[in-house]
Structures are given as C-alpha cells and as structure tokens.
C-alpha atoms as an extended CHARMM CRD file, in Angstrom:
* protein
*
       180  EXT
         1         1  MET       CA            -82.1250000000       -0.3440000000      -10.6080000000  PROA      1               0.0000000000
         2         2  THR       CA            -83.6610000000       -2.8620000000      -12.7440000000  PROA      2               0.0000000000
         3         3  PRO       CA            -82.7200000000       -5.6110000000      -13.7140000000  PROA      3               0.0000000000
         4         4  SER       CA            -81.8870000000       -5.3450000000      -17.2140000000  PROA      4               0.0000000000
         5         5  GLU       CA            -79.2090000000       -3.5890000000      -16.0840000000  PROA      5               0.0000000000
         6         6  PRO       CA            -75.9270000000       -5.6760000000      -17.4810000000  PROA      6               0.0000000000
         7         7  ILE       CA            -73.7680000000       -5.6180000000      -15.3740000000  PROA      7               0.0000000000
         8         8  ALA       CA            -70.1290000000       -6.6930000000      -16.4880000000  PROA      8               0.0000000000
         9         9  ASP       CA            -69.1920000000      -10.4780000000      -15.4300000000  PROA      9               0.0000000000
        10        10  THR       CA            -65.8520000000      -11.0720000000      -17.3840000000  PROA      10              0.0000000000
        11        11  ALA       CA            -63.6570000000      -13.9010000000      -16.1060000000  PROA      11              0.0000000000
        12        12  HSD       CA            -61.1930000000      -11.3700000000      -13.5250000000  PROA      12              0.0000000000
        13        13  ASP       CA            -64.3720000000      -10.3570000000      -11.5160000000  PROA      13              0.0000000000
        14        14  THR       CA            -65.6750000000      -12.0480000000       -8.3380000000  PROA      14              0.0000000000
        15        15  LEU       CA            -69.2000000000      -12.8430000000       -7.2650000000  PROA      15              0.0000000000
        16        16  TRP       CA            -68.7860000000      -10.0580000000       -4.6600000000  PROA      16              0.0000000000
        17        17  MET       CA            -67.1430000000       -7.4950000000       -7.0190000000  PROA      17              0.0000000000
        18        18  ARG       CA            -70.5250000000       -8.0010000000       -9.5710000000  PROA      18              0.0000000000
        19        19  ALA       CA            -72.2430000000       -7.4690000000       -5.8860000000  PROA      19              0.0000000000
        20        20  ALA       CA            -70.4980000000       -4.5960000000       -5.2220000000  PROA      20              0.0000000000
        21        21  THR       CA            -71.4370000000       -2.9400000000       -8.1130000000  PROA      21              0.0000000000
        22        22  PHE       CA            -75.2610000000       -3.7220000000       -7.8680000000  PROA      22              0.0000000000
        23        23  ALA       CA            -76.0530000000       -3.0160000000       -4.6660000000  PROA      23              0.0000000000
        24        24  ALA       CA            -73.8450000000        0.3140000000       -5.2060000000  PROA      24              0.0000000000
        25        25  ARG       CA            -76.0870000000        1.0410000000       -8.1500000000  PROA      25              0.0000000000
        26        26  ALA       CA            -79.6830000000       -0.4470000000       -6.0860000000  PROA      26              0.0000000000
        27        27  HSD       CA            -78.8320000000        1.9350000000       -3.2430000000  PROA      27              0.0000000000
        28        28  ARG       CA            -77.2790000000        5.0460000000       -5.2310000000  PROA      28              0.0000000000
        29        29  LEU       CA            -79.8020000000        7.0020000000       -3.9470000000  PROA      29              0.0000000000
        30        30  HSD       CA            -80.2560000000        5.9300000000       -0.0250000000  PROA      30              0.0000000000
        31        31  MET       CA            -77.9700000000        8.2770000000        2.7340000000  PROA      31              0.0000000000
        32        32  ARG       CA            -77.9520000000        6.9420000000        6.1190000000  PROA      32              0.0000000000
        33        33  LYS       CA            -79.6860000000        8.2910000000        8.9120000000  PROA      33              0.0000000000
        34        34  ASP       CA            -76.9360000000       11.3050000000        9.4300000000  PROA      34              0.0000000000
        35        35  LYS       CA            -77.9950000000       12.1710000000        5.7940000000  PROA      35              0.0000000000
        36        36  ARG       CA            -74.7890000000       12.8250000000        5.1520000000  PROA      36              0.0000000000
        37        37  THR       CA            -73.3990000000        9.1210000000        3.9490000000  PROA      37              0.0000000000
        38        38  PRO       CA            -73.4600000000        7.4570000000        1.5310000000  PROA      38              0.0000000000
        39        39  TYR       CA            -75.3900000000        3.8440000000        2.7090000000  PROA      39              0.0000000000
        40        40  VAL       CA            -73.9070000000        1.8950000000        0.2510000000  PROA      40              0.0000000000
        41        41  ALA       CA            -71.4540000000        2.2850000000        2.7570000000  PROA      41              0.0000000000
        42        42  HSD       CA            -72.8830000000        0.7910000000        5.0640000000  PROA      42              0.0000000000
        43        43  VAL       CA            -73.0740000000       -2.4800000000        3.4350000000  PROA      43              0.0000000000
        44        44  PHE       CA            -69.9950000000       -2.7170000000        1.9920000000  PROA      44              0.0000000000
        45        45  ARG       CA            -68.8560000000       -2.3120000000        5.8110000000  PROA      45              0.0000000000
        46        46  VAL       CA            -70.1880000000       -5.0740000000        6.8930000000  PROA      46              0.0000000000
        47        47  ALA       CA            -68.5660000000       -7.1880000000        3.8170000000  PROA      47              0.0000000000
        48        48  MET       CA            -64.8280000000       -5.6590000000        5.2550000000  PROA      48              0.0000000000
        49        49  LEU       CA            -66.1800000000       -6.3060000000        8.7680000000  PROA      49              0.0000000000
        50        50  ILE       CA            -66.0220000000      -10.2340000000        7.7060000000  PROA      50              0.0000000000
        51        51  CYS       CA            -63.2880000000      -10.5570000000        5.2170000000  PROA      51              0.0000000000
        52        52  HSD       CA            -61.3830000000       -8.3720000000        7.2410000000  PROA      52              0.0000000000
        53        53  ARG       CA            -61.9380000000       -8.6790000000       11.3810000000  PROA      53              0.0000000000
        54        54  PHE       CA            -63.7620000000      -12.0150000000       11.2880000000  PROA      54              0.0000000000
        55        55  GLU       CA            -61.8730000000      -13.4980000000        9.2730000000  PROA      55              0.0000000000
        56        56  HSD       CA            -63.3020000000      -15.4610000000        5.9710000000  PROA      56              0.0000000000
        57        57  ASP       CA            -63.1210000000      -14.4690000000        2.6800000000  PROA      57              0.0000000000
        58        58  ASP       CA            -65.5660000000      -17.0170000000        0.8120000000  PROA      58              0.0000000000
        59        59  ASP       CA            -67.3120000000      -15.0060000000       -2.0650000000  PROA      59              0.0000000000
        60        60  VAL       CA            -70.6440000000      -16.2470000000       -1.2190000000  PROA      60              0.0000000000
        61        61  THR       CA            -70.5780000000      -14.5300000000        2.0300000000  PROA      61              0.0000000000
        62        62  LEU       CA            -68.8470000000      -11.2610000000        0.5310000000  PROA      62              0.0000000000
        63        63  ALA       CA            -71.8210000000      -11.0990000000       -2.1520000000  PROA      63              0.0000000000
        64        64  ALA       CA            -74.1210000000      -12.0870000000        0.6310000000  PROA      64              0.0000000000
        65        65  ALA       CA            -73.3030000000       -9.4260000000        3.1490000000  PROA      65              0.0000000000
        66        66  ILE       CA            -72.5440000000       -6.7790000000        0.1780000000  PROA      66              0.0000000000
        67        67  LEU       CA            -76.5040000000       -7.7400000000       -0.9970000000  PROA      67              0.0000000000
        68        68  HSD       CA            -77.8090000000       -7.6430000000        2.7020000000  PROA      68              0.0000000000
        69        69  ASP       CA            -80.4710000000       -4.7930000000        1.9470000000  PROA      69              0.0000000000
        70        70  VAL       CA            -81.0060000000       -4.6310000000       -0.9760000000  PROA      70              0.0000000000
        71        71  ILE       CA            -84.5900000000       -7.0360000000       -1.4280000000  PROA      71              0.0000000000
        72        72  GLU       CA            -85.2430000000       -4.6720000000        1.9130000000  PROA      72              0.0000000000
        73        73  ASP       CA            -84.5200000000       -1.1570000000        0.3520000000  PROA      73              0.0000000000
        74        74  THR       CA            -84.5380000000       -1.7200000000       -3.0510000000  PROA      74              0.0000000000
        75        75  PRO       CA            -87.4680000000       -2.1600000000       -5.5950000000  PROA      75              0.0000000000
        76        76  ASN       CA            -85.2370000000       -5.9220000000       -6.3720000000  PROA      76              0.0000000000
        77        77  ASP       CA            -85.9580000000       -9.0790000000       -5.3340000000  PROA      77              0.0000000000
        78        78  TYR       CA            -85.2330000000      -12.7720000000       -4.1980000000  PROA      78              0.0000000000
        79        79  ASP       CA            -85.0750000000      -13.7300000000       -7.5280000000  PROA      79              0.0000000000
        80        80  ASP       CA            -82.8930000000      -10.7770000000       -9.2290000000  PROA      80              0.0000000000
        81        81  ILE       CA            -80.9230000000      -12.0390000000       -6.8430000000  PROA      81              0.0000000000
        82        82  SER       CA            -81.0480000000      -15.4560000000       -7.5840000000  PROA      82              0.0000000000
        83        83  ARG       CA            -80.5040000000      -15.1380000000      -10.6940000000  PROA      83              0.0000000000
        84        84  ARG       CA            -77.6020000000      -12.1740000000      -11.1030000000  PROA      84              0.0000000000
        85        85  PHE       CA            -75.9760000000      -14.1170000000       -7.9220000000  PROA      85              0.0000000000
        86        86  GLY       CA            -76.7030000000      -17.8770000000       -7.5630000000  PROA      86              0.0000000000
        87        87  HSD       CA            -78.9370000000      -19.5760000000       -4.8140000000  PROA      87              0.0000000000
        88        88  ASP       CA            -77.0160000000      -19.3090000000       -1.8500000000  PROA      88              0.0000000000
        89        89  VAL       CA            -76.7340000000      -15.6330000000       -2.4110000000  PROA      89              0.0000000000
        90        90  ALA       CA            -80.2280000000      -15.1720000000       -2.9670000000  PROA      90              0.0000000000
        91        91  GLU       CA            -81.2690000000      -17.4150000000        0.5390000000  PROA      91              0.0000000000
        92        92  LEU       CA            -78.0120000000      -15.3980000000        3.0290000000  PROA      92              0.0000000000
        93        93  VAL       CA            -80.5100000000      -12.4630000000        1.4090000000  PROA      93              0.0000000000
        94        94  ALA       CA            -83.7280000000      -13.2610000000        1.8090000000  PROA      94              0.0000000000
        95        95  ALA       CA            -82.4420000000      -14.4890000000        5.4330000000  PROA      95              0.0000000000
        96        96  LEU       CA            -81.5240000000      -11.1560000000        6.6770000000  PROA      96              0.0000000000
        97        97  THR       CA            -84.3870000000      -10.0420000000        5.2320000000  PROA      97              0.0000000000
        98        98  LYS       CA            -87.1630000000       -8.5930000000        6.9380000000  PROA      98              0.0000000000
        99        99  ASN       CA            -90.8330000000       -9.4230000000        6.1420000000  PROA      99              0.0000000000
       100       100  MET       CA            -92.9710000000       -5.7040000000        5.9730000000  PROA      100             0.0000000000
       101       101  LEU       CA            -95.9060000000       -7.4500000000        5.5330000000  PROA      101             0.0000000000
       102       102  LEU       CA            -95.9790000000       -8.1800000000        9.7460000000  PROA      102             0.0000000000
       103       103  PRO       CA            -96.5660000000       -5.9480000000       11.6820000000  PROA      103             0.0000000000
       104       104  GLU       CA            -93.2520000000       -4.7020000000       14.3100000000  PROA      104             0.0000000000
       105       105  PRO       CA            -93.2930000000       -7.5830000000       16.9050000000  PROA      105             0.0000000000
       106       106  ALA       CA            -94.9040000000      -10.3110000000       14.5670000000  PROA      106             0.0000000000
       107       107  ARG       CA            -92.0200000000       -9.2040000000       11.9190000000  PROA      107             0.0000000000
       108       108  GLU       CA            -89.2440000000       -9.9140000000       15.0750000000  PROA      108             0.0000000000
       109       109  LYS       CA            -89.8700000000      -12.7670000000       15.5860000000  PROA      109             0.0000000000
       110       110  ASP       CA            -90.1730000000      -14.4720000000       12.2740000000  PROA      110             0.0000000000
       111       111  TYR       CA            -87.0710000000      -12.0550000000       10.6980000000  PROA      111             0.0000000000
       112       112  ASP       CA            -85.4220000000      -14.4260000000       14.5680000000  PROA      112             0.0000000000
       113       113  GLN       CA            -86.7870000000      -17.5350000000       13.4430000000  PROA      113             0.0000000000
       114       114  ARG       CA            -86.1000000000      -17.4700000000        9.7450000000  PROA      114             0.0000000000
       115       115  LEU       CA            -82.1820000000      -16.5940000000       11.0660000000  PROA      115             0.0000000000
       116       116  ARG       CA            -82.1170000000      -19.1150000000       13.8660000000  PROA      116             0.0000000000
       117       117  ALA       CA            -83.1960000000      -21.8220000000       10.4870000000  PROA      117             0.0000000000
       118       118  ALA       CA            -80.4320000000      -20.3460000000        7.5690000000  PROA      118             0.0000000000
       119       119  ASP       CA            -77.4710000000      -21.5140000000        6.0720000000  PROA      119             0.0000000000
       120       120  TRP       CA            -74.5380000000      -20.2360000000        9.7250000000  PROA      120             0.0000000000
       121       121  ARG       CA            -73.5940000000      -17.5640000000        7.0630000000  PROA      121             0.0000000000
       122       122  ALA       CA            -76.6410000000      -15.4870000000        7.2850000000  PROA      122             0.0000000000
       123       123  ARG       CA            -76.2350000000      -15.5020000000       11.2330000000  PROA      123             0.0000000000
       124       124  LEU       CA            -72.4890000000      -14.0010000000       10.2780000000  PROA      124             0.0000000000
       125       125  ILE       CA            -73.9320000000      -11.2370000000        7.6150000000  PROA      125             0.0000000000
       126       126  LYS       CA            -76.2000000000      -10.5640000000       11.0100000000  PROA      126             0.0000000000
       127       127  LEU       CA            -73.4550000000      -10.6290000000       13.3210000000  PROA      127             0.0000000000
       128       128  ALA       CA            -71.5910000000       -8.0730000000       10.9670000000  PROA      128             0.0000000000
       129       129  ASP       CA            -74.4480000000       -5.4770000000       10.3400000000  PROA      129             0.0000000000
       130       130  VAL       CA            -75.1820000000       -4.6650000000       14.1630000000  PROA      130             0.0000000000
       131       131  LEU       CA            -71.7200000000       -3.7250000000       14.6570000000  PROA      131             0.0000000000
       132       132  ASP       CA            -70.5740000000       -1.5660000000       12.0800000000  PROA      132             0.0000000000
       133       133  ASN       CA            -74.3230000000       -0.2220000000       12.6660000000  PROA      133             0.0000000000
       134       134  ALA       CA            -73.3750000000       -0.0560000000       16.8390000000  PROA      134             0.0000000000
       135       135  THR       CA            -69.8370000000        1.6310000000       15.3550000000  PROA      135             0.0000000000
       136       136  ASP       CA            -70.9220000000        4.3290000000       13.3640000000  PROA      136             0.0000000000
       137       137  GLY       CA            -73.7320000000        5.2020000000       15.6500000000  PROA      137             0.0000000000
       138       138  MET       CA            -77.0700000000        4.3720000000       13.5940000000  PROA      138             0.0000000000
       139       139  GLY       CA            -79.8030000000        4.0930000000       16.2460000000  PROA      139             0.0000000000
       140       140  LYS       CA            -80.1610000000        4.7150000000       19.8690000000  PROA      140             0.0000000000
       141       141  PRO       CA            -78.4050000000        3.1010000000       22.3280000000  PROA      141             0.0000000000
       142       142  ALA       CA            -80.9590000000        0.3440000000       23.8180000000  PROA      142             0.0000000000
       143       143  LYS       CA            -82.2400000000       -0.6440000000       20.9590000000  PROA      143             0.0000000000
       144       144  LEU       CA            -78.4650000000       -1.1990000000       19.2900000000  PROA      144             0.0000000000
       145       145  ARG       CA            -77.5180000000       -3.1630000000       22.7160000000  PROA      145             0.0000000000
       146       146  ASP       CA            -81.0550000000       -5.0940000000       21.7590000000  PROA      146             0.0000000000
       147       147  LYS       CA            -80.5870000000       -5.9050000000       18.2920000000  PROA      147             0.0000000000
       148       148  CYS       CA            -76.7860000000       -7.3030000000       19.4210000000  PROA      148             0.0000000000
       149       149  GLU       CA            -77.9390000000       -9.1150000000       22.1540000000  PROA      149             0.0000000000
       150       150  ARG       CA            -79.9980000000      -10.5740000000       19.6580000000  PROA      150             0.0000000000
       151       151  ALA       CA            -77.6800000000      -11.8680000000       17.0150000000  PROA      151             0.0000000000
       152       152  ILE       CA            -75.4190000000      -12.5580000000       19.2560000000  PROA      152             0.0000000000
       153       153  ALA       CA            -77.7220000000      -15.2940000000       20.9390000000  PROA      153             0.0000000000
       154       154  LEU       CA            -78.4690000000      -16.6430000000       17.1600000000  PROA      154             0.0000000000
       155       155  ALA       CA            -74.7460000000      -16.2410000000       16.0070000000  PROA      155             0.0000000000
       156       156  GLU       CA            -73.4830000000      -18.9320000000       19.7410000000  PROA      156             0.0000000000
       157       157  PRO       CA            -74.2100000000      -22.1140000000       18.8340000000  PROA      157             0.0000000000
       158       158  ASP       CA            -71.3150000000      -21.7220000000       14.9200000000  PROA      158             0.0000000000
       159       159  ALA       CA            -69.0260000000      -20.7330000000       17.2790000000  PROA      159             0.0000000000
       160       160  ALA       CA            -68.4550000000      -23.5340000000       18.3600000000  PROA      160             0.0000000000
       161       161  ASP       CA            -67.9550000000      -24.8100000000       14.9470000000  PROA      161             0.0000000000
       162       162  HSD       CA            -67.3980000000      -21.4320000000       13.4480000000  PROA      162             0.0000000000
       163       163  PRO       CA            -64.4260000000      -19.2310000000       14.0140000000  PROA      163             0.0000000000
       164       164  GLU       CA            -65.0280000000      -16.5480000000       12.3040000000  PROA      164             0.0000000000
       165       165  THR       CA            -68.1490000000      -16.4560000000       14.4410000000  PROA      165             0.0000000000
       166       166  ARG       CA            -66.2780000000      -16.7410000000       17.7950000000  PROA      166             0.0000000000
       167       167  ARG       CA            -64.3650000000      -13.0830000000       16.5820000000  PROA      167             0.0000000000
       168       168  GLY       CA            -67.5770000000      -11.8170000000       15.2700000000  PROA      168             0.0000000000
       169       169  ILE       CA            -69.4840000000      -12.6220000000       18.4610000000  PROA      169             0.0000000000
       170       170  GLU       CA            -65.8230000000      -11.5630000000       20.7600000000  PROA      170             0.0000000000
       171       171  LEU       CA            -65.8230000000       -7.7730000000       18.7990000000  PROA      171             0.0000000000
       172       172  VAL       CA            -69.9580000000       -7.1830000000       19.2150000000  PROA      172             0.0000000000
       173       173  ARG       CA            -69.8370000000       -8.0530000000       22.8340000000  PROA      173             0.0000000000
       174       174  ALA       CA            -66.2720000000       -5.6390000000       23.0520000000  PROA      174             0.0000000000
       175       175  LEU       CA            -68.6220000000       -3.1530000000       21.4770000000  PROA      175             0.0000000000
       176       176  PRO       CA            -68.9860000000       -0.2810000000       24.7810000000  PROA      176             0.0000000000
       177       177  ILE       CA            -73.0910000000       -0.0990000000       24.1350000000  PROA      177             0.0000000000
       178       178  MET       CA            -72.1280000000       -4.1430000000       26.1130000000  PROA      178             0.0000000000
       179       179  ASN       CA            -70.6630000000       -3.1020000000       28.9470000000  PROA      179             0.0000000000
       180       180  ASP       CA            -72.2310000000        0.4780000000       30.0140000000  PROA      180             0.0000000000
C-alpha cells in the first residue's frame, strides 16, 4: 500500500473505520500461519476483544489496535500512520512495533521496555493481541504462555486505574495454556 492511496474521510467515518480500511489494504496479501486465514482477521479480532470483552471503546485505542502490526509487517512507517491517523495512534502503534534491527534477545528486551514506558493503552492492545494469538492457536503453547505472562506483567500496574485492563488480564489468565 502506498501512502498516496486515498482513504475516505467523511463526517460519518470514524478513526477506527479508516484504520480498518487502511489495515485491510496494507495486509491484503498476508495470511495467518494456518495459510488459510487472511491476516487482517487478527487485527480486527484484537480491536473487537478490546471493545467487546475488555469494554473499552476509545477510537484512538481501536484504531491503534487495528493498525498494531502495520509498521512491523508492511512497508508503511510511523510517518504514514501519524499523517493519516494522528500522533496518538502512531505512538501506540510504534510502541507495539518490534525493532527488527536488533538481535532477538535484545529485540524482546527493547520491546518490553518501550511497552512499559508507553501509554497504558499500548499494553491493553498487547493483552488483546496475546489473547487472540493464544485463542487462535497461532504458536507453540510454551511460547504463547511466555508471551501471555509478559503481557500480564507489563499491564498489571495499569489494572488499579483501568478496569478494562483488569478484565483483559483476567481473560488472558483464564486461557487454557495459562492453567496447564
């Protein structure tokens, strides 16, 4: 997807609706690991988890949830996201983007540090991301469990002030892989 492709921006469109169009176009050729499911289903489910299961319907959060893999997995960058969706959305997406220039152990440490320092909504999106990945069975159970545990540890400080985070943590903790 090129930054010059227009996305409708009418008085009836919401930020998350424009993000859905953008993400569908950006991920149009990507498939989930099962090679049958369009990748965009994942980012849409992450947003729906936040809205319907975590009970958080902030447009910025939902747009960032839909766009959370765009920088990492497509040619689009921070500036593309910021220009189209604003600084707040771009900052959340950037916090959820791993620095692929780093070797894996350093990459994961850097990722956790950036998520810890980010706005609490980035950690909320991460909870929904790991919940969807674990529910969808996309990964090895031990690795999924580790990712869930890391997401919970990062989000726990937010739970006192944000009931949606508490609900997200409870749902991730209730996953079968967390109780084996």
